[in-house]
N, C-alpha and C positions, 0 to 999 in steps of 0.2 A: 527360413525362420528369422526374426528380428531379435535383437539384443535380449530383450526381456523375455523372449520365448525360450532364450537358450540359458536362462537363470542368471543373466547380468544386469546391473553390475554386481559382482560379488561383494556381499557385506563384510567389511573390515572395519570393526570400530576403532576409534581414535581415543585415548584418553582425554579425560576433562572435558568431554562434550556431554549435552544433555541426551536423555534417553528418547525424548520426545519434543517435536517443535510443532507449536500451531502456526499454521500458515494462513494470513491475512489476504485473501484474495481481493485484488483491487482492479481486475481486468473489465467489470461489467461499469466501473466509475470512471477510474483514472485512466484506463485503456479507451474506452469508447468516446469520452469527452475531447479526446484530441483527434478523432476523425473528421476529415475534411467534409464529407458527406454525412448527414444524418443517418443513423441506423434506426430502421423502424422499431416502434415500441414491442411489437410482437416477437421480433427478432432479439431484441434484449431480454423480455421474458424468457425466452427460449435458452437463451444462453445462461441465465442465471439458474434454470432448472437443471439444465445439462451440468454446469459446475456443481450444484447441489449433488447431483447423483455420483460426483467422482468420489465423494467423501470427504471434500472441504467441508468444514464446519463454519467458518466466518468468511461471507463474500458480501464486500461492500456494493449495495445496490446502485445508488443514485446519488445525486446531489440537489438540495433545495435550494440553489442559488437563482438569481434572477435569470431568465432566460436571455436576457440582452447580452449576459457576459458569458454563459456557457450554454448557446444554443441547443447544441447536440443531446443535453440534458432537460430540455424544456418540459418533457414528458412524465416528470417525476410523478406527478399525481396519478397518472395512468400506471406508470410501471409498477409502483411500489404495491398497490393492492393487487396486482397480477401475481406477486411471488411472496407476499406477506406470509402465505400459510406454509411455505416451505419449513422443513424441520432443521433449519441453520439459522444462524445469527446473521441479520441483515442490518449492519450499520448503514448510517446515510449521513453526508456533509451538510451541516448546517452553519452558513458564514454569519449569521445574525439571529435576533429575535424572532424576525418575520419568518426565517428559514426554519426555526425551531416550531413555530407555531403550525406550520404546514405539516412538519414531519410528525408532530405529536398527534395532529388530527388525524391522522393515518394510522396511528398504533405504534409509531417507531418505539424501539425499547434501547438503540444504540444510536448515538449521534457523535460527530466529530467535528471540531473545530480546527481552523487552518491558520496557523501562527507563522511568523518569519524571524529568523534569528538575525537578519540583516534589515537595515533601513531602507536599502534600495529595493528590495524585494516586496518588503512590506508596502511601499510606496506604488510599485507598479502592480502587485496582486489586490492590495485592498484599499490603495489610496490613503493609508493612515501611516503614522510612525509605529514602530513596533509597540511601544507604551499605549497608544491612542488603540491598538489593534486589542491588545490585552484588555483594555477597558470595555471595548465594545464586547468582548467574550464573556467577561465577568457575569452579567444578567443570564446570559444564554448558559453558562455551566451551572450557574446557581438554581436556576427553575428547572433545569433538566435534572440536577441531583434530587430537588424536591419532590420530583415525580417518579424518582427511583431510576431513573434512565442512566445508562453507562454512558460516559464521556471519554473518548479518545482525543487527544490533543496531537494534531500533526506539527511538525516544526521543519519548515523549509530552510534550506540553504545551511545546513549544520556543516559542512565540510568546504564549502567555495561558493563564491557568488559571482555572476557574469559580470558586474558592475565593480563589485570591491575586491575581488580576488579571494585571498585568502581569509577566512573567519577565525579570530581567535577563539580557543577553546572557552575561556572563561564567560565570553560573551553569548556563547550556546548556552553553557551551565545556567547563567542568569535567567534566560527566557523559559529553560526548561523547569527550573525551580518555581517561576512564577506561574507557570501553566500548572503543576501541580497543586500550587498554594491557591489557585482559583478552585480547585476540585476536580480536575481531570484525575480519572481512574488509570489511564494509561499514556504513554506518549510514543509518537512514532518519529525515529531520527531521520530525517530526510536528506539524502544526497542527490538533490533536485538536478545537479548538472554532472553526475557522475564522475567527480574528480576525488573522491576519497580513495585512500589507500589503506592497506590493513592497520599500520602502525597507527595511523591517525585515528582510525576506528577504535582501537585498544585504548588510545591515551584519553578520548573523549569519554567511553563508557566507565573508565576508572576515575576520570574526573567528576563524572556524575554521580558515581558511588560515594565518592568523597565528600559531595556537598549533599549528602543524604537522599539523593534520589534513588529509590530501591530498583536494583536491576531487573528483578521480576515485573515491573511496571514498564519496561521499554521495550519497544518493537524498533526494526530496522527497514529503511525503505531505499532501496539501493537502485540506481539507475546504471545502465552498462555501456555507458558512452565510451570508456577507456578499456572495456574490458575486466572491470575489477569487482563487478558485482558479486560473483560468487566467493571471490578470496576475501572480499569486505565481510561478506556474510559469515564466513568461517571465524573470522577474527572476532565478531559480535559472538558468536556461539562459544568460543573459547573463554569469553568474558561472562558467561551465564546467561546470555539472551536467549529466549525461548519463542519469542514471536517474530515472525519475518514475513513482511509484505511482499507480495509478487503477484503477476499479471499473467493471466492464461495466455500463451501464445508469446509473451513479451510485448504485448499493446500497451502504447501509451508513451507519454512523456510529459511536457509541462507547456501549456500554451503561452505563459508569460516568460519562459526562458527559452530562448531560441536553440541555445547548444544542447539541451536536453535531449537524449534519445531515448528508447524505450527503457520501460521498467526491467527489472530483473524477471526473467521467464519462468513461470511456477513450475515447467516440466523440467527445467535445467536445475533448478533447486532441489526437486523431489529426486531426480536422477542423483545429484550429490549427497543427499542426505540418506537415501536408499543403500548407496555405496558405503555410508559411514555407520551403517546399521541404525540410524535414528527413524524413529517412528512418525509417520505424518497422517497415517489413516487415509491416504489419499490412493486412489487406483490410477496409476500412471498410464495406462492404456485407454480408460475411459477418458482421462484429461486431455490426452493427445488427440483422440478421436473429437472431441470437444472443439479444441483450438483448430484442428484442420476444417471443422465444419463452419467456425466462425471465419476462418481465413477465405473460405468460398464466399461468403457473404460479402467480405469485404473487397474482394477480387485480386487477392495478392497473397503470396505464399507467407507462413508465420515466420518470423525472424528467429524463432527458438531453435538453436540447434538440436535440442533432444527431439522436439517435433518433428523436424525435417529428417532426422536420423530415423526414426522409428516408424513415420509415415512414407518414407521412400520419396519425399518432395523433393524437386530438384535442389541442389545445394547452390 
């Protein structure tokens, strides 16, 4: 018997935490876009279907970027219609108005733009300054809202930058405030290179709240480069955050930040939340099976410790 069959982890609630957390699953987009080999469209679609079958309610499906920049997601026009009938939210990334046009043409009702808290990453990722990128997003967000489409604003490099080092909290607050003022419905705070620690997370969320950014509008997106993703997530939950980005099996990183390793594994997150008595609606057994299935397609074991423990993959 494995641990879950023995009733583990035992649920022991802690004070000051939310009763439910919404997981924003990014494995099908943020995870697969970083694979060296292109994953067939049919496999991606099946991955999304299996993820939907685990109880996840928000699954980021793909990105409508130019194929030149992210060739692994060049099949967005084929993939999205193959999964759009699923009974889950399927947000897609749109970098500009052209991307928005492509997404709207296929009926997308949730889109995301991708900004940076630092000038260096804005230049590397978007070939623009921070303010030029915000100006580019303004018509995207405006048009999406006019269509009744939900808009998420991703903000990279909130806790550290591979070129600039430490990122001042007020700098991050300024760009978050600007994204909200554009009309974004929610923001995802990205620890793109995985350097955040719990005190830093707490300080940033408190500073955002003081600047009038509502905590319910915040999500967190941690990478596990230094093994801090779960502790940082717990710090965010203690501040009232109830949306956490995670990637099934721990897939993903960032193609423009070479020091970035995998995203927080969804299974590891669910294990921790289950132990805290926090509801996610996710069937952990099905999720593990889905990640084992995808790992077989990718030809390597999942980096998620929970997947390995529950599936008896080699450690």
